[in-house]
C-alpha positions in Angstrom: 46.4 -44.7 -55.2 45.9 -47.4 -52.7 43.6 -47.1 -49.7 43.3 -49.6 -46.8 40.1 -49.5 -44.8 40.1 -50.8 -41.3 37.3 -50.8 -38.7 37.4 -50.3 -35.0 34.5 -50.6 -32.5 35.0 -48.9 -29.2 34.0 -50.8 -26.1 32.4 -48.7 -23.3 29.8 -50.3 -21.0 28.0 -48.2 -18.4 25.3 -50.0 -16.4 22.5 -47.5 -15.9 20.3 -49.5 -13.5 21.0 -51.4 -10.3 20.7 -55.2 -10.4 17.5 -56.5 -8.9 17.9 -59.8 -7.1 15.1 -62.2 -7.4 13.6 -63.4 -4.1 11.6 -66.5 -3.7 8.3 -66.0 -1.9 7.1 -68.5 0.7 4.8 -71.2 -0.8 1.2 -70.4 -0.8 0.1 -73.9 0.1 0.4 -75.4 3.6 0.6 -78.7 5.3 3.4 -81.2 5.7 2.0 -83.4 2.9 1.4 -80.6 0.5 3.5 -79.3 -2.5 6.0 -76.9 -1.0 7.5 -75.0 -3.9 9.9 -72.2 -4.2 11.6 -70.6 -7.2 15.3 -69.9 -7.4 17.2 -68.1 -10.1 20.9 -68.8 -10.5 21.1 -65.3 -11.9 18.4 -62.7 -11.2 19.8 -60.5 -14.0 18.7 -62.0 -17.3 20.8 -59.5 -19.2 22.9 -60.1 -22.3 26.0 -58.2 -21.5 28.7 -56.6 -23.7 26.7 -57.0 -27.0 28.3 -55.4 -30.1 25.5 -54.7 -32.5 27.9 -54.8 -35.5 29.9 -57.9 -34.3 27.8 -60.4 -36.2 26.6 -62.4 -33.2 22.9 -62.9 -32.5 21.5 -61.2 -29.3 20.4 -64.6 -27.8 21.2 -66.1 -24.5 19.8 -68.8 -22.1 18.7 -68.4 -18.5 17.4 -70.8 -15.9 14.8 -71.2 -13.2 15.1 -73.9 -10.6 11.9 -75.1 -9.0 12.5 -76.8 -5.6 9.8 -78.8 -3.9 10.4 -79.4 -0.2 7.0 -81.0 0.4 5.8 -84.6 0.4 3.6 -84.2 -2.6 4.6 -83.5 -6.2 4.0 -80.1 -7.7 2.5 -79.5 -11.1 3.0 -75.9 -12.2 3.4 -73.7 -15.2 5.8 -70.7 -14.9 4.0 -67.6 -16.0 5.8 -64.3 -16.7 4.2 -60.9 -16.3 5.4 -57.3 -16.8 3.6 -56.0 -13.7 1.3 -53.8 -15.8 4.0 -52.2 -18.0 4.1 -52.4 -21.8 6.2 -55.3 -23.2 9.7 -54.1 -24.2 13.1 -53.2 -22.9 13.9 -49.5 -22.1 16.8 -47.6 -20.8 16.8 -45.2 -17.9 15.7 -42.2 -20.0 12.6 -44.0 -21.3 13.4 -44.4 -25.0 11.3 -46.5 -27.3 11.0 -50.1 -26.3 12.9 -53.0 -27.8 10.9 -56.1 -28.5 12.0 -59.5 -27.3 10.9 -63.2 -27.1 11.2 -65.6 -24.1 11.0 -69.2 -25.2 10.7 -72.2 -22.9 13.4 -74.7 -24.1 12.0 -77.7 -22.3 8.6 -77.7 -24.1 9.4 -75.2 -26.9 6.6 -72.8 -26.1 6.5 -69.0 -26.2 6.5 -67.6 -22.6 6.8 -64.0 -23.7 4.3 -61.8 -21.8 3.0 -60.4 -25.0 -0.2 -58.9 -23.4 1.5 -58.3 -20.1 1.4 -62.0 -19.1 2.4 -65.4 -20.6 -0.7 -66.8 -22.4 -1.6 -70.1 -20.9 -2.6 -72.8 -23.4 -3.9 -76.4 -22.9 -1.0 -77.6 -25.0 1.5 -76.3 -22.5 2.6 -79.2 -20.3 3.1 -78.4 -16.6 6.4 -78.8 -15.0 6.3 -81.7 -12.6 8.6 -81.5 -9.5 8.6 -84.6 -7.4 8.6 -84.6 -3.6 11.9 -83.4 -2.1 13.4 -82.8 -5.5 14.0 -80.0 -8.0 13.5 -79.3 -11.7 15.4 -76.9 -13.9 13.5 -74.9 -16.5 15.5 -73.2 -19.2 14.5 -70.2 -21.3 16.0 -68.6 -24.4 16.0 -64.7 -24.4 16.0 -63.4 -28.0 16.1 -59.6 -28.4 15.3 -57.6 -31.5 18.3 -55.4 -31.1 17.9 -53.9 -34.5 15.1 -51.8 -32.9 17.5 -50.4 -30.3 17.6 -46.6 -30.3 21.3 -46.6 -29.6 23.7 -48.0 -27.1 23.2 -48.4 -23.4 21.5 -50.8 -21.0 17.8 -51.7 -21.8 15.8 -53.7 -19.2 12.4 -54.8 -18.1 11.3 -56.2 -14.7 9.4 -59.5 -14.9 7.4 -61.2 -12.2 7.3 -65.0 -12.3 4.3 -67.0 -10.9 4.5 -70.8 -10.8 0.8 -71.5 -11.3 -1.1 -74.7 -10.5 -3.5 -76.3 -13.0 -6.2 -74.0 -11.7 -4.2 -70.9 -12.3 -3.4 -70.2 -8.7 0.2 -69.1 -7.8 2.1 -71.6 -5.8 5.4 -69.7 -5.7 6.6 -66.3 -6.9 9.9 -64.6 -7.9 11.2 -61.9 -10.2 14.1 -61.3 -12.7 15.3 -58.4 -14.8 15.5 -59.1 -18.5 17.6 -57.0 -20.8 20.6 -56.3 -22.9 23.7 -54.1 -22.7 24.4 -52.6 -26.1 28.0 -51.4 -26.4 28.9 -48.1 -28.1 30.2 -49.4 -31.5 30.9 -48.4 -35.1 31.9 -50.1 -38.3 32.4 -48.9 -41.9 32.9 -50.0 -45.4 33.6 -48.5 -48.8 31.3 -48.4 -51.8 31.8 -47.2 -55.4 34.8 -46.9 -57.7 37.4 -49.2 -56.2 38.7 -52.8 -56.5 39.9 -55.2 -53.9 43.6 -56.2 -54.0 44.7 -58.6 -51.3 42.2 -57.2 -48.8 42.9 -53.5 -49.7 40.8 -51.1 -51.6 42.6 -49.8 -54.7 41.4 -46.5 -56.0 42.4 -45.3 -59.4 42.6 -41.5 -59.6 43.2 -41.5 -63.3 45.8 -39.3 -65.0 47.1 -37.0 -62.4 46.4 -33.3 -62.8 45.5 -30.6 -60.4 41.9 -30.6 -59.3 39.3 -33.1 -58.0 38.8 -36.4 -59.8 35.1 -37.2 -60.1 34.8 -40.6 -58.5 31.6 -42.2 -57.3 33.0 -43.2 -53.9 31.3 -43.4 -50.5 32.3 -44.3 -47.0 29.4 -46.2 -45.3 29.4 -45.9 -41.5 27.1 -47.7 -39.1 27.2 -46.4 -35.6 25.3 -46.4 -32.3 26.1 -42.7 -31.8 28.3 -39.8 -33.0 31.7 -40.9 -34.1 35.2 -39.8 -35.2 37.2 -40.8 -38.2 41.0 -40.7 -38.2 42.9 -40.8 -41.5 46.6 -41.8 -41.5 48.7 -41.3 -44.7 51.8 -43.4 -45.2 53.4 -40.6 -47.2 52.0 -37.8 -45.0 49.5 -36.5 -47.6 51.6 -37.1 -50.8 51.2 -39.5 -53.7 54.7 -40.8 -54.3 56.5 -42.5 -57.2 57.9 -45.7 -55.8 61.7 -45.7 -55.3 62.0 -42.0 -55.9 61.5 -38.6 -54.2 59.0 -37.5 -56.8 55.6 -36.7 -55.2 52.3 -34.9 -55.6 50.4 -33.4 -52.7 46.7 -34.2 -52.1 43.9 -33.5 -49.7 41.1 -35.7 -48.5 37.5 -34.8 -47.9 34.9 -37.1 -46.2 31.3 -35.9 -46.4 31.4 -32.1 -46.2 34.6 -32.0 -44.1 38.3 -31.8 -45.1 40.2 -34.4 -43.1 43.6 -33.6 -41.6 45.9 -36.6 -41.7 46.8 -37.9 -38.3 43.9 -36.1 -36.6 40.4 -37.2 -35.6 37.5 -35.6 -37.3 34.1 -35.7 -35.6 30.9 -36.6 -37.3 27.5 -36.0 -35.7 26.7 -34.2 -32.5 29.3 -35.2 -29.9 28.0 -37.8 -27.5 24.6 -38.0 -29.3 23.2 -41.5 -29.2 21.1 -43.2 -31.8 21.6 -45.9 -34.4 22.7 -44.3 -37.6 23.8 -45.2 -41.1 25.8 -42.5 -42.9 26.8 -42.5 -46.6 29.6 -40.0 -46.8 31.1 -39.0 -50.2 34.9 -39.4 -50.4 36.8 -36.9 -52.6 40.4 -36.2 -53.3 41.9 -32.8 -54.3 45.1 -33.2 -56.2 47.7 -30.5 -55.9 50.3 -29.3 -58.4 51.3 -32.3 -60.6 53.2 -30.4 -63.3 56.7 -31.3 -64.4 56.6 -34.7 -62.6 58.4 -37.8 -63.9 56.0 -40.2 -65.6 54.9 -43.2 -63.6 52.4 -44.4 -61.0 52.1 -42.3 -57.9 50.5 -43.9 -54.8 49.9 -43.6 -51.1 48.4 -46.0 -48.5 45.6 -44.4 -46.6 44.2 -46.0 -43.4 40.8 -44.9 -42.1 39.8 -45.7 -38.5 36.3 -45.1 -37.1 35.7 -45.0 -33.4 33.1 -43.9 -30.9 33.6 -42.0 -27.6 
């Protein structure tokens, strides 16, 4: 018997929180000759969008701050991020467990993550120098530990940004929303008694006789929520001798469920979210195989996993 395994990840993205646009606050210094700084963010949503947790890409992206000095004196500041009193980590709208992340300054390669609620200042961190009537771009890498995500959805945290002078006083302020949009997704693989043949999994059911061959075979499904599996049989549920009309009926079971060919079978509570890894035994029940011509009987079975 031949079995072909395919994978399919559904793509459904629902933004659960409104975008919060950063607003630069008027400089705290005064005087025509003073440093006059404001912070602009090309994007106030520092959100990694459309992330497939099983797609193989790392949950990393870069975002920018632009420091603009309209004064006649240079500004020397260090951008400091704070969580405004909340615990570090990304959450969705229902308040699930938090997803850790890191925020790295690309210019000077230091960790700006507000680990204890605020970026830790260090004497080794060089200030950003913005000349009179000029601007300076500061780039950050947002790296999210998406393996800790409790499922799919939009996970965010509001961050305040202070551009502090060497004495630790804020010169300008702004805010961004950091986060990630994790898509509903599923993928699967086969483990156990099979061999690969030109990208397909070949399963040997042995000498055909009525009953259930004892094969160590499992379908391994990774999913962000409950999912469905559809099984399509090339021969409509029959093992067939090539070039003839001779055939033997069979049934397929995945886990504790008998799967109907051409139909979708649900696994897990419908619409239930949460990262999961299921190892589902795969069994075949062979029907009446008596008085059949000798030869190799086969079918091509295509399995498709999807999330709603």
